matplotlib code that plots the C-alpha trace (Angstrom):
import matplotlib.pyplot as plt

x = [110.4, 111.4, 111.6, 108.1, 109.3, 107.9, 111.0, 109.6, 106.7, 105.9, 104.0, 100.9, 100.7, 101.0, 98.3, 95.9, 96.3, 96.0, 99.2, 100.7, 104.3, 105.8, 104.3, 104.9, 108.6, 110.6, 111.6, 108.7, 107.2, 104.1, 102.7, 102.7, 100.7, 98.2, 97.9, 97.2, 94.8, 92.9, 92.9, 91.0, 88.4, 89.4, 89.3, 86.8, 84.5, 86.5, 89.4, 89.2, 89.3, 92.1, 95.4, 97.8, 101.1, 99.1, 97.8, 101.3, 102.7, 100.0, 100.4, 96.9, 93.7, 93.4, 96.5, 100.0, 100.7, 97.3, 96.3, 92.8, 90.5, 87.9, 88.3, 85.4, 85.3, 84.9]
y = [82.9, 81.0, 84.4, 85.4, 88.1, 88.4, 87.8, 89.2, 91.3, 92.8, 95.9, 94.1, 92.0, 95.3, 96.9, 94.0, 94.0, 97.9, 97.9, 101.4, 101.7, 101.1, 97.6, 97.1, 96.0, 93.0, 92.0, 93.4, 91.3, 89.3, 89.8, 93.6, 93.0, 91.2, 93.7, 96.3, 94.3, 93.4, 97.0, 97.7, 95.0, 92.6, 89.5, 90.2, 93.2, 94.4, 92.3, 92.1, 88.2, 87.6, 86.3, 87.9, 86.0, 82.7, 83.7, 84.8, 81.6, 79.5, 81.7, 83.1, 81.9, 79.1, 77.3, 76.8, 78.2, 79.8, 83.2, 84.2, 86.8, 89.2, 92.9, 95.3, 95.8, 92.1]
z = [113.0, 116.0, 118.0, 116.9, 114.3, 110.6, 108.5, 105.3, 104.6, 101.1, 100.1, 99.0, 102.1, 104.1, 102.0, 102.4, 106.2, 106.3, 108.5, 109.4, 108.1, 111.6, 111.3, 107.6, 107.8, 108.1, 111.5, 113.2, 116.0, 115.1, 118.4, 117.6, 114.4, 116.3, 119.1, 116.5, 114.9, 118.0, 119.1, 115.8, 116.5, 113.7, 115.7, 118.4, 118.9, 121.8, 121.8, 125.7, 125.8, 123.4, 124.7, 122.5, 123.5, 123.1, 119.8, 118.6, 119.7, 117.8, 114.7, 114.9, 115.9, 113.7, 114.7, 113.4, 109.9, 109.5, 109.9, 109.4, 110.4, 108.5, 108.5, 108.8, 105.0, 104.3]

ax = plt.figure().add_subplot(projection="3d")
ax.plot(x, y, z, "-o")
ax.set_aspect("equal")
plt.show()
C-alpha cells in the first residue's frame, strides 16, 4: 500500500515465500519481508549491496508491480 505495508497475504503465499509467522500477516512492512529475504541470501549471495529502502519503494528488484527472485531450492 502507500505506506509500504502488505495489506493482504494468504497462507499459500506465505508458504511459497517461506516466511516466518511474524512476517506472514496482513499489515507487515514490505521492507521487513525484503530485509528477511536479503538476510537469507535470496537476492544476492551476501546482501551487502542491496538498498532495502530503495528496493521496497520500487516494489522489488524488477520495479513497480513486479517482485521476482529465486530461492535456493529453485
